[in-house]
N, C-alpha and C positions, 0 to 999 in steps of 0.2 A: 412574477408572472400573474396576471389576472385571468381567471377562467370562470365560466358559468357553472361548470359541473365538477370542477376539481379544486382541491386545496393543495398547493405545493409550497414547500419550504425547504430550507437548507439549515441544518443544525449540526455544528461541529463536524463538518465533512460528510454528513449523511443527507441525501436528498430524499424527500418524502413526496409521494404521489398518492393522494387520498381521494378516492371517488366520493363525491359529495352530492348524491341525489337520494337522501334518506327516505323521502316520500315515495320514491320508486324502487326502494330497496337497492339503490345504486345500480340499477339496470343500465346496460349499455345502449346508447343510441349513437347515430353517426357523429353527432357533435362531440360526444364524450370521447369516442375513439380518436377523432381528430385532435382534440385537446390533449389526450394522452400522448399521441405522437409528438405533438409540439413540445410537451413537457420533457419527454425523454430526449428529444433532440437538443433541447436547451441544456439539460444535465450532461449530455455527451460532451458539449463544448465548454462546460464549466469546470475549470481546474480545481475549484474548491470541493467539488462533489467527488467523493471516493467510492461511494456505494449508494444504492437506491433501495428504498423500502416501498412496496406497493400495498395499499390496504383500502378498506372501505370505511366510510364514516359510520359511527354507531356500532352497536353490538349485534345487530340482526343480520347484516349482509356484508360480505366482501363485494361481490358483484352477483346479483341474483339471476342474471341472464341477459338476454337481449330485450330491446323494446319491441314487444309483440306487434304494436301498431305499425312500426316500420316494416317488420317482416311480412305482414299481411299485404303490403302494397308491392312486393317484389315480383318481377317476372324473370324470364330467362336472362336477359342482358343486365338488368338492374341487379339481379341476384348475384351474378358474377362480379359486378363492380362492387357490390356491398362487401362480399367476402374478401376480394383483393385488397380493399381498403383496410379491413381488419388484419389480414395476413401481413401487410406491410408493417403494422404496429408490432405484431407478435414476432416477426423476424427481427425487427429493431431491438426488441427486448431480449430475445434469446441470444443474439449476437453482441449484446452490449459489452464493451470491454471492461466494465466495472461490475462488481457483484450486484445482482438484483435479487432481492428477497421478497417473497409474497407472504404477507401476514394475513392468513386466511381466517377471517372472523365471520361466523355465521354462514349464510347461504353463498355458495360459489357454484352456480349452476350454468350449464351451457357455456356461453362466452366467458363467464366467471371462472370456470374450471380451465378454459383455454388460456385465459390470461395468466392464471397461476402456473399452468404448464410451461408457459414461455419464460417464467422466471427461473433463475439458476437454482434457487432453494425455496422450498415451501414449508412454512411453519403454520400449523393449524391450531386453532383454539378447540377446546373440548366440545363446543357447540357447533362446530363447522359441519356443513352438509355439502357434499360434492357430487357431481354427476353430469352426464351429457343427455338430457331428456329431449333433445331435438326431435327424435322420431315420434314423440307424442304430438308434435305439430306437423307431422308429415315431412320433416326436414332431416338433414344430417348436420353434424358439426361442420362449421365452415371457416373457423379462424385457426385451423391447424390441429384441431382435436383428434381427427381420425389418424393423424400421423404421429403427433407427439405422445398421445396416450398409449398407443401400441408400443412405441419405443421405450416408454418408461415402465409400464406394468406388464408388458407382454401382449402378444396378439390375442390370445384366448380371453384374458380378462378384459382387454379393451373392447373386443367385440361383444362380450356379454353386457358391459355397461352401455355401449352405444346402441345395441339392438334392443335392449329392454328399456332403456331410458331410466334405469334404476338410480336412485339417489342413495348414497351411502354416507354413513357417519364418519367422524374423524378417526376412530379406532380402526375401522375397516380400511380407510384410506391409508393409514399407517401400515397396516398389515400387508397390503398389496404394493407398497412402495410409491403410492401417489404423493404422499407427503413425507418430509424428513423427520418431523417431530410433532407431537401433540402436547400442548401446554394449557394450563388454566386460562380462561378468557382474560382475567385481570393481569396476567403476566405476559400476554402475547406480544405487545409492542416492545416491552422492555427486553424480552428474550431476543426478538429480532434485532433490536438496536445493539445489544451486546454481541450478537453474532456478527453483525456488520462491522463493529469495531475490532473484533478479533481478526476478521479477514483483512481489513484495511490497515492493520498494523504491519502487514507484510508488504513486500515490494509491489508497487502498482503495476509495473510492467510484467512481473511474474504472474500476477493475477490475470492480466489481459491475455498473456500467452497460454496460461493454463485453461482459461475459458475457450480460447481458440482451438487448443489441442483436443479437448474433449468434444466440442461441437463439430469441428471439421473432420476429426478422425473417427467418429462414432460409426459411420457407415462405410468406411473405407476397408479394403482388404488389410489384414494385419501388417503385411510388409509395407504397404503405402502409409498406413497409420503410424508405424514406427519411424518411418523416414520423416513424416511430418513432425513427430515428437522430437527427433534429433535436430531437425532444422530450427525448431522453436527453442530447444535447449541451447543450441549454438547462439541464437540471438540473445538469449538471456545472458550468456557468458560474456557477450560483448558490451553489456551495459555497465554503467557506473554503479547501478544498484547492486549488481551481483558482487562487484568488488567490495562495496561498502558492507554488504551482508556477511560475506565470508570474513572480512577483516574484523567486523564487530564481534562475530562469534569467537574468533581467536583471541580477541582482546577482552572478551567477557563483558561486553557492554551492549546497550540497545542500539540497533542500527538506525541511521538517519537517512531513509530513502528519499530520493529526489525525483523519481520517475524518469530517470535518464540513463 
């Protein structure tokens, strides 16, 4: 795939989406959002891709935010269209049936934090800075930040970050549960790759159903969520992967999952 603002590649079953606008600190514009959507859709249909890692080129920024020149031109209708376009991408990423890991290097502000929130796992480098500073522009987060941030770190912490526009470092992000882990900058990509390989060593359908169970069940009443879990567990039991996994365990060997 050839893009103007992205580098994409597949290496040993891992798809990489690298935002490549270093002169703009990898800021999001509409073209970049559209290219990211295209890249994730392509990886969705690529049987070779078992997991995806999202990161930014260079060490300064994951995604430093939105393109302010584009934001300055928005009105009521174009503003809604702008965020719907971004929300379609974040919905695609959050519901992706393969693990999606954010390798958060440097600044991840505004839309950058929102893209990280849409990934299943977030690993941050020690120099990462995160936040939702949209209020400083007279705006609010529009790519799902008001909803995903509150679900991840709690309503009070989310409101504090959104209403102050405060930018926090990686250790505070870890303390409030915004990221899963903080690692040295030079280890970030290798840690994310190792994590992806650890996940993809497991049954691909089990990964898909696990993501679906957590995402779809999160806001359901417990009784409905447990029924969803039971339904998905039953689907797992009907797969060849579950038969292979249990058989391999009993035979003390590594399973050979087929995704069937």
